[in-house]
C-alpha positions in Angstrom: 0.2 7.9 -4.4 -1.3 9.0 -7.7 -4.7 7.6 -8.3 -5.0 6.0 -4.9 -7.6 6.8 -2.3 -6.7 9.2 0.5 -5.3 7.8 3.7 -6.9 9.4 6.7 -6.0 8.8 10.4 -7.3 10.6 13.4 -6.2 10.5 17.0 -7.4 12.5 20.0 -5.2 13.0 23.0 -4.8 15.7 25.7 -1.3 16.3 24.5 -1.2 17.3 20.8 2.4 16.0 20.4 1.2 12.5 21.6 -1.7 12.7 19.1 0.6 13.6 16.2 3.1 10.9 17.2 0.4 8.2 17.4 -1.3 9.3 14.2 2.0 9.4 12.3 2.8 5.9 13.5 -0.6 4.6 12.4 -0.5 6.3 9.0 3.0 4.8 8.5 1.7 1.3 9.2 -1.3 1.9 6.9 0.9 3.1 4.1 3.2 0.1 4.5 0.2 -2.2 4.2 -1.2 -0.3 1.2 2.2 -0.5 -0.6 2.5 -4.2 0.1 -1.0 -4.8 -1.4 0.0 -2.8 -4.5 3.2 -4.7 -4.9 1.4 -8.0 -4.4 -1.2 -7.0 -7.0 1.5 -6.0 -9.4 3.3 -9.3 -8.9 0.0 -11.2 -9.6 -0.6 -9.2 -12.7 3.0 -9.9 -13.9 2.7 -13.6 -13.3 -0.6 -13.6 -15.1 1.0 -11.9 -18.1 3.9 -14.3 -18.0 1.6 -17.3 -18.0 0.1 -16.1 -21.3 3.4 -16.7 -23.0 3.1 -20.0 -24.8 6.7 -20.6 -25.8 9.0 -20.5 -28.8 7.4 -21.0 -32.2 9.6 -23.5 -34.2 
């Protein structure tokens, strides 16, 4: 994501495939949470802008 902080996940296992699988699951969940936060923040900003609209001028 452009301009966003790096997402870093580590996992140590005896089996490298298990470590990769677990790390990829964790990074997927982390990315889902980060995207949800960005969407919520965008929704709040949009609502704030909309609340600034006073109405029709007659």
